[in-house]
ROSE-348427 format. One line per field, with one value per residue (C-alpha): residue number from 0; x, y, z. Coordinates in pm, whole numbers, padded with zeros to 5 digits. Each point is the difference from the previous one (the first is absolute). Layout:
num: (NUM,...)
px: (X,...)
py: (Y,...)
pz: (Z,...)
//
This chain:
num: (0,1,2,3,4,5,6,7,8,9,10,11,12,13,14,15,16,17,18,19,20,21,22,23,24,25,26,27,28,29,30,31,32,33,34,35,36,37,38,39,40,41,42,43,44,45,46,47,48,49,50,51,52,53,54,55,56,57,58,59,60,61,62,63,64,65,66,67,68,69,70,71,72,73,74,75,76)
px: (-00461,00043,00302,00086,00245,00180,00260,00221,00130,00345,-00142,00005,-00293,-00143,-00293,-00116,-00243,-00191,-00324,-00117,-00321,-00085,00199,00026,00133,00257,00115,00044,00191,00233,00073,00094,00206,00195,00152,-00114,-00299,-00162,-00222,-00200,-00205,-00233,-00202,-00147,00021,00273,00141,00265,00158,-00092,-00359,-00122,-00240,-00140,-00060,00196,-00150,00124,00190,-00161,00250,-00100,-00006,00302,-00059,00115,00249,-00130,00343,00189,00381,00180,-00029,-00288,-00334,-00287,-00221)
py: (00186,00017,-00051,00233,-00072,00309,00088,00304,00179,-00159,-00355,-00054,-00047,-00266,-00108,00187,-00128,00276,00098,00227,-00146,00269,-00056,00371,00076,-00280,00149,00342,-00157,-00201,00301,00203,-00276,-00121,00219,-00052,-00235,-00052,-00306,-00146,-00321,-00169,-00296,00103,00372,00202,00353,00124,00341,00013,-00130,00055,-00244,-00306,-00374,-00297,-00226,-00345,-00178,-00323,-00283,-00283,-00357,-00186,-00349,-00289,-00222,-00352,-00156,00177,00004,-00282,00035,00252,-00095,-00039,00307)
pz: (01596,-00376,-00220,-00287,-00279,-00131,-00262,-00041,-00309,00043,-00008,00375,00233,00222,00209,00308,00262,00177,00176,-00284,-00146,-00258,-00321,-00086,00350,-00040,-00332,00166,00289,-00225,-00221,00309,00162,-00306,-00270,-00361,00050,-00342,00057,00290,-00005,00248,-00121,-00336,00085,-00169,00003,-00241,-00031,-00371,00011,00357,00167,-00172,00013,-00131,-00260,00100,-00275,-00115,-00004,-00233,00127,-00129,-00139,00218,-00186,-00064,00042,00281,-00010,00181,00376,-00016,00152,-00250,-00061)
//
């Protein structure tokens, strides 16, 4: 079982859990089952109506500095 996140042209969408392992087959299935699908994601794999199939580039989130003096009641860093 795999889960696929999808979006539609009207801003709706959701997550579907199904037995389809091939990403391209899942895209075809979702586009047939739900009207107006414009984006499908699974892991780092992506399909969009405008750009077709591709891969995500994960965003790098910088480490935030730990405050030396935490606010009252907060545990130290």
